[in-house]
PAZADREN-594850 format. One line per field, with one value per residue (C-alpha): x, y, z; residue in three letters. Coordinates in Angstrom, 3 decimals. Layout:
PAZADREN-594850
c1 X ...
c2 Y ...
c3 Z ...
residu ALA ...
This chain:
PAZADREN-594850
c1 10.443 13.801 12.230 9.560 12.069 14.546 14.444 15.267 15.616 12.231 12.599 10.249 7.405 8.042 7.296 4.151 3.272 3.444 1.406 -1.302 -1.528 -1.911 -4.507 -6.572 -6.242 -7.162 -10.118 -11.584 -11.028 -12.661 -15.749 -16.045 -15.257 -17.693 -20.545 -20.829 -20.307 -23.968 -25.082 -22.769 -21.817 -24.937 -28.146 -31.283 -32.568 -29.626 -29.620 -28.129 -29.246 -29.554 -30.479 -27.176 -26.721 -23.467 -21.297 -18.499 -19.692 -22.991 -21.921 -20.803 -24.141 -24.204 -24.012 -24.901 -23.062 -21.861 -20.043 -19.034 -17.619 -15.169 -14.221 -13.466 -11.470 -9.344 -8.811 -7.596 -5.160 -3.902 -3.289 -1.204 0.764 1.228 2.593 5.103 6.118 5.030 5.321 3.748 0.621 -0.316 -0.602 -2.773 -4.970 -5.391 -6.271 -8.938 -10.326 -10.623 -11.864 -14.773 -15.650 -15.484 -17.647 -20.462 -21.999 -21.029 -23.006 -21.074 -17.474 -15.379 -12.577 -10.173 -11.671 -10.577 -7.246 -6.469 -7.571 -5.648 -2.537 -2.801 -3.003 0.184 1.945 1.051 3.181 6.035 8.889 7.598 7.593 11.373 12.350 11.490 10.191 10.258 11.150 14.329 13.673 15.950 16.650 15.669 14.486 11.155 10.083 10.585 7.376 5.310 6.539 5.968 2.434 1.788 2.967 0.768 -2.171 -1.660 -1.548 -4.715 -6.452 -5.662 -6.240 -9.635 -10.623 -9.754 -11.705 -14.795 -14.433 -14.687 -17.348 -17.662 -16.946 -13.660 -11.810 -9.377 -11.498 -14.644 -15.753 -13.466 -16.242 -16.217 -14.359 -16.353 -19.605 -18.220 -17.092 -20.596 -22.187 -22.693 -22.026 -18.462 -17.369 -15.719 -16.965 -19.183 -17.126 -19.109 -16.320 -14.278 -16.570 -14.097 -11.366 -13.249 -10.295 -8.377 -10.871 -10.896 -7.111 -7.174 -9.764 -7.522 -4.385 -5.971 -7.686 -4.535 -2.450 -4.745 -5.079 -1.303 -0.535 0.937 3.911 4.588 5.047 7.088 9.258 9.974 10.842 13.173 14.984 15.282 16.830 18.697 21.842 20.021 20.000 17.063 16.177 12.847 14.509 17.191 14.582 12.461 15.521 16.869 13.545 12.648 9.060 8.383 9.220 7.100 4.155 4.460 4.752 1.564 -0.121 0.832 -0.483 -3.737 -4.332 -3.473 -5.956 -8.617 -7.981 -8.162 -11.421 -13.407 -14.817 -13.635 -12.954 -9.516 -8.966 -6.124 -4.267 -4.618 -3.268 -0.351 0.601 1.463 3.890 7.022 6.738 7.668 11.208 13.754 15.361 18.695 17.180 15.642 18.932 20.781 18.216 18.617 22.424 22.213 19.927 22.184 25.192 23.302 22.818
c2 -7.050 -7.557 -6.397 -9.102 -11.803 -11.311 -12.565 -10.676 -11.412 -12.337 -10.311 -7.473 -9.771 -11.872 -8.842 -8.242 -11.917 -11.558 -8.339 -9.683 -13.001 -11.302 -8.930 -11.850 -13.737 -10.645 -9.838 -13.349 -13.430 -9.999 -11.048 -14.134 -12.430 -9.533 -11.869 -10.487 -13.852 -14.975 -11.594 -11.401 -14.995 -17.007 -17.311 -15.642 -19.031 -19.142 -15.544 -13.755 -10.409 -11.578 -14.648 -16.258 -19.078 -20.211 -19.412 -21.955 -23.554 -24.536 -28.134 -28.447 -27.307 -23.562 -20.583 -22.501 -22.540 -26.135 -25.198 -21.544 -21.798 -24.657 -22.943 -19.688 -21.549 -23.333 -20.052 -18.441 -21.302 -21.221 -17.479 -18.059 -20.770 -18.364 -15.673 -18.206 -19.103 -22.746 -23.588 -21.887 -24.008 -22.149 -19.007 -20.702 -22.224 -18.788 -17.279 -19.908 -19.727 -15.954 -15.704 -18.014 -16.098 -12.709 -14.041 -15.180 -11.740 -9.022 -6.414 -6.901 -6.372 -3.628 -2.909 -4.506 -7.928 -7.608 -6.071 -8.956 -11.722 -10.302 -9.789 -13.345 -14.537 -12.646 -13.955 -17.486 -17.061 -15.392 -16.742 -14.964 -18.224 -18.535 -15.614 -14.798 -18.330 -20.860 -23.597 -23.604 -23.287 -23.851 -20.521 -17.013 -15.470 -14.262 -12.988 -9.220 -8.712 -9.820 -6.916 -4.445 -5.726 -5.142 -1.549 -1.073 -2.526 -0.032 2.873 1.674 1.380 4.978 6.462 4.819 5.920 9.546 9.408 8.205 11.193 13.892 15.956 19.485 18.173 16.451 18.347 21.149 23.818 22.696 23.241 20.486 19.186 15.503 14.134 16.293 14.843 11.303 11.606 12.665 9.481 6.741 4.051 5.350 6.945 4.983 7.466 10.574 13.326 16.492 17.529 18.329 21.227 23.920 22.130 21.588 23.107 19.915 17.770 20.263 20.106 16.306 16.199 18.152 16.211 12.751 13.468 15.026 12.117 9.587 11.575 11.869 8.298 7.576 9.630 6.732 4.291 6.841 7.569 3.881 3.422 6.422 4.990 1.662 3.447 6.166 5.767 6.890 10.581 12.967 16.060 14.707 11.468 13.424 15.622 12.639 10.928 14.052 14.740 11.033 11.543 7.865 8.189 11.305 9.616 6.656 8.869 10.713 7.374 6.009 9.157 8.951 5.307 5.789 8.666 6.529 3.624 5.892 7.620 5.409 1.921 0.762 -2.913 -4.140 -1.451 0.448 -2.655 -4.310 -1.198 -0.691 -4.357 -3.550 -0.739 -2.908 -3.792 -0.173 -0.790 -2.835 -5.887 -4.020 -1.121 -3.485 -5.375 -2.107 -1.160 -4.512 -4.178 -0.648 -1.785 -4.715 -2.373 -0.041 -2.834
c3 -24.051 -22.348 -19.098 -19.390 -20.260 -17.428 -13.845 -10.648 -6.955 -5.482 -2.265 -3.358 -4.396 -1.276 0.898 -1.173 -0.643 3.129 3.144 0.844 2.708 6.086 4.612 3.303 6.583 8.583 6.345 6.553 10.322 10.696 8.736 10.946 14.276 13.788 12.899 9.380 7.699 7.800 6.475 3.470 2.587 3.538 1.550 2.954 4.096 6.518 7.747 4.759 3.368 -0.261 -2.241 -3.236 -5.727 -4.128 -7.124 -7.428 -4.178 -5.805 -6.385 -2.765 -1.391 -2.019 0.321 3.469 6.836 6.485 3.249 3.658 7.192 6.430 3.153 4.983 7.639 5.033 3.165 6.396 7.049 3.456 3.771 6.912 5.084 2.175 4.495 5.814 2.267 2.451 -1.272 -4.275 -3.856 -0.679 -2.811 -5.406 -2.684 -1.072 -4.442 -5.100 -1.579 -1.485 -5.090 -4.259 -1.073 -2.799 -5.638 -3.345 -2.894 -5.370 -3.395 -0.153 -1.246 -2.722 -5.151 -2.689 -3.500 -7.128 -6.091 -3.734 -6.093 -9.057 -6.902 -5.589 -9.189 -10.076 -6.978 -8.011 -11.137 -9.301 -7.230 -4.123 -2.151 -2.559 -0.329 3.305 3.742 6.562 4.084 1.976 -1.754 -4.711 -6.344 -5.288 -8.553 -9.882 -13.320 -13.320 -15.282 -12.265 -10.134 -12.979 -13.481 -9.778 -10.146 -13.223 -11.334 -8.506 -10.964 -12.721 -9.340 -8.389 -11.860 -12.295 -8.802 -9.650 -12.915 -11.027 -8.683 -11.338 -9.576 -8.199 -4.691 -5.598 -8.295 -7.260 -8.965 -7.073 -3.474 -2.036 0.241 -0.764 2.267 4.673 3.307 3.374 6.985 8.028 6.631 9.248 6.640 6.147 9.421 12.223 14.825 14.630 12.984 13.705 16.083 12.958 11.967 13.131 11.159 7.915 6.063 6.859 4.955 2.092 1.833 2.085 -0.709 -3.071 -2.150 -2.436 -5.782 -7.231 -5.984 -7.615 -10.831 -11.215 -10.148 -13.576 -12.327 -9.943 -12.816 -14.743 -11.703 -11.147 -14.813 -14.754 -11.717 -13.506 -16.519 -14.594 -16.721 -19.853 -20.868 -20.603 -18.582 -17.353 -16.253 -14.434 -12.696 -11.602 -10.113 -8.442 -6.698 -6.413 -7.522 -6.850 -3.156 -2.703 -4.414 -2.068 1.023 0.077 -0.610 2.805 4.490 2.526 3.415 7.094 7.195 5.528 7.890 10.954 10.038 7.634 7.365 3.941 4.529 3.520 0.882 2.556 3.734 0.320 -1.402 0.997 0.627 -2.999 -2.187 -1.740 -5.448 -6.180 -4.940 -6.862 -5.209 -5.191 -3.251 -0.702 -0.344 0.298 2.925 4.686 4.641 6.037 8.867 9.744 9.753 12.117 14.618
residu UNK UNK UNK UNK UNK UNK UNK UNK UNK UNK UNK UNK UNK UNK UNK UNK UNK UNK UNK UNK UNK UNK UNK UNK UNK UNK UNK UNK UNK UNK UNK UNK UNK UNK UNK UNK UNK UNK UNK UNK UNK UNK UNK UNK UNK UNK UNK UNK UNK UNK UNK UNK UNK UNK UNK UNK UNK UNK UNK UNK UNK UNK UNK UNK UNK UNK UNK UNK UNK UNK UNK UNK UNK UNK UNK UNK UNK UNK UNK UNK UNK UNK UNK UNK UNK UNK UNK UNK UNK UNK UNK UNK UNK UNK UNK UNK UNK UNK UNK UNK UNK UNK UNK UNK UNK UNK UNK UNK UNK UNK UNK UNK UNK UNK UNK UNK UNK UNK UNK UNK UNK UNK UNK UNK UNK UNK UNK UNK UNK UNK UNK UNK UNK UNK UNK UNK UNK UNK UNK UNK UNK UNK UNK UNK UNK UNK UNK UNK UNK UNK UNK UNK UNK UNK UNK UNK UNK UNK UNK UNK UNK UNK UNK UNK UNK UNK UNK UNK UNK UNK UNK UNK UNK UNK UNK UNK UNK UNK UNK UNK UNK UNK UNK UNK UNK UNK UNK UNK UNK UNK UNK UNK UNK UNK UNK UNK UNK UNK UNK UNK UNK UNK UNK UNK UNK UNK UNK UNK UNK UNK UNK UNK UNK UNK UNK UNK UNK UNK UNK UNK UNK UNK UNK UNK UNK UNK UNK UNK UNK UNK UNK UNK UNK UNK UNK UNK UNK UNK UNK UNK UNK UNK UNK UNK UNK UNK UNK UNK UNK UNK UNK UNK UNK UNK UNK UNK UNK UNK UNK UNK UNK UNK UNK UNK UNK UNK UNK UNK UNK UNK UNK UNK UNK UNK UNK UNK UNK UNK UNK UNK UNK UNK UNK UNK UNK UNK UNK UNK UNK UNK UNK UNK UNK UNK UNK UNK UNK
């Protein structure tokens, strides 16, 4: 309870704010630039692939170009303003804008839609707009519980993903062929991947590592908690801090997402996930890093 009641410096959630805002802006711009907007966010009468009722845009005219295009443009601009830290309201406006767009077509999105909208909601209650901002704000604090909820959300994302992958192709005692099969599917691959046939062992190793990483993601939350309470006794706490299990989990996660981004078409999933990683570091750790970098220059 004391953890939920206290405040902390907002620098960690401010970095998350910038990453999430740029991810939303980039995702909306990508959908527009590639010409996918009519296909996924317009009704069939206007070139879409599915009949859409317009969701929350129904009263404005529904999923039609004259409504969706201005809405997407405003959402993009709000996301840029959010990245710059232009008041808390920019965050709430981005949340509403992206929530409505993601809700238009449930068959054309992914888990990153829910991840981004829920993170935007948390950021709206935080003090993320008070740090790393173009406008001066009174105070620099944020409720500590917001950052911890972001960490919990990341762990739930990975854990649930691992549970859904309990198959003979994913689990360590199976054939480890899941990623090889995925990379041969045109709907997932960025480029044809048959050239990897002589190196199939790489995909088999990556399958085991990624599933194990996701399945043991609760160690990330435990490692962060042990660092937060490092002065308390306990052999497991001492071991986690000596090895820095948290850091190793994050390093593996970064490698996994960079590999996914380089080889697969998964929308904004990797960028949305990586945008959450700064929440895994305390404001004191980030401040020490900034001081060390300034001293180096």
